[in-house]
N, C-alpha and C positions, 0 to 999 in steps of 0.2 A: 784808229790809234796810230800815232806817229812817235817813234822812239829816236831821240836825238842825243848824241854824245858830243860834248864839247871838250876838247883836250888841248893840253900844252904843258907848260911848266909854271910853277908858282911864280907870281909876279906879272904874268901876262894878262890878267883879268878874266880868266876862264870862268870863274864863278859869277862874276858880274854879267858876263855875256849870257850865261844860262838864265840868270835872274831876269834879264831884260826880255828874252824870248818867252820864258814861262809867264811872266807878268803880263806881257802884251797879249798873250793867248788867253789867259784866265780872266783878266779883268776887263780887257777892251774888246775881246772877240768872243766872249761868252762861251769859252770852252773849259774843260777840266784840265788841270796841269799838276804835275808833281815834279819835285826836284830833289836829287840826291847828289852829294858831292864827295870827292875823295882826293886826298893829297898825301904826299910822303911826309916823313917826320920833320924834315926841314922845309918849312913853308915856301920860301922863295928859292927858286931854282930847281926844285924837285918835280917829279911827275905830278900832274894835277888833272882832274877831269870832273865833269858834272854830267849828270843824266837828266834830261828833261823829257818827260812823257806828256803828250798832249792828246786829248781825246774829246769827242763830242759827247761821250758818256762817262759815267763815273769810272775812275781808275781803280781797279781792284788789286792790282799788283804793281807797286810803284817803282820797280826796278827794271832796267833795260835788259832785254833778252837778246835781240839783234838790232843793231842800229839801222834805221831807215836813212838817217843823215849823220855823217861824221864830220864835225868841224874840228880841224886840227891846226895847231900853231907851232908844233915842234916835231922833228923827225922821230925822236924817242916815243912820243905819244902816238904818232902815226903807226909805228911798228907794233906798238902794244895793242892798239885798238882797231886797226884796220881789219884783222881777221873776223871781227864781229859784225862788220858792215855787210848788209844783205847783198849777196852776189848778183841777183837778177835785177833788183830795183834800187840799189843803194845810190846815195848821192854823197860825194866827197867835196867838201869846201875846205880849202887849205891855203896857208900862207906860203906862196910859191917860191920865196927866197929862202925859207927855212925848212921846207918839206919837199922831198923828192919822192913822189908816189912810186911804189914798186909792187909788183905781183898783184895788180888789181885785175879783177874780172873785166873783160872787155865791155860788159853791159853796165858797169858802174859809170855814172855821169860824174865827171870831175871838173871842178871850177877852182882856179887858182888866182890869187891876188897878192901883190907885193905890199901887204898891209903895213908892215913895219916901216918900209921906206916911205910910203904915203904919209904915215903919221909923222915921221921925222921931217920930211921935206915940207909938208903943208902946215903942220901944227907945231913943229919944233921939238916934239917929244914923242918917243916911241910908246909911251904909256897909253896912248890912245889907239893902239893897234887893235885892241879887242872890240872897240866900238866901230872901227873901220870894218872889221870882220862881220859884225852884226849887220851893218848896212849892206855889205856885200851878200851875206846870207839872205837877207830880205829880198834883194834884187834878183838873185839867181834861183831861189826856191819858190818865191811868191807864197811862202808858207804863212807869213804874217803880213798884215798891211803896214805900209810905210808909216802912216800917221800914228798907228797904235804902237809901233816900236818906239817912235819918238816920244810919245806920252810916257811910256815905261822908262825910257832913259831919263827924262826930266824928273821923274819921281824917285829914281834910284841913285843918281850921282850927286855929289856935293853941289850945292847951289852955285858956288863960284866957278864951277867947271861945266855947267850946263851948256853954255854957248859953244865951247870947244868940243864937247862930246857930240852935240848935234851936228857940228861941222864935220867931225870925224865920220859920223853915220852917213851924212850926205856924200862925202868923198867915196866911201865904200859902195854906197848905193849907185852912184853915178858910174863908177868903174864897172860894176856888174852889168848895168843896163847898156853901157857902151860896148863892152867886149862880149857879152853873152846873151843879149836880147834877141 
């Protein structure tokens, strides 16, 4: 079983990111998956997170206990959720221009990407930073297959944005393979 926390603030696409990872695992990789989400009273701009649990077996308890993987897109979210990251085997995937990791165990593997800048520079809108992060997550963790993540994206985003979202995914994936392969 793998416990993943995706975090940031409302408006960054945290929930969609979790849905892509969960759907890719459950529908296209034949695993079990659960998703729980939480956000503050003000949807946009407040703390937001989603828990994705993925397993080869049925999931009996659908809530995260300790993150195997923490994906974070804001400093506030990092501070709030990094204490639950597994100290010995944890993986941190973070937006490296918005998050500065602090007080991490030396055995945690950390992978950073300037996802917001990539989305703005290459696609003209920072709204795609979440899918850049999913592409990067896929590259550095090898947790889900690239093609399965793309199928999930195609099925979850509005039809008129599919091409841009797939490009965002490819940009994040390429960055991960180039810098951390």
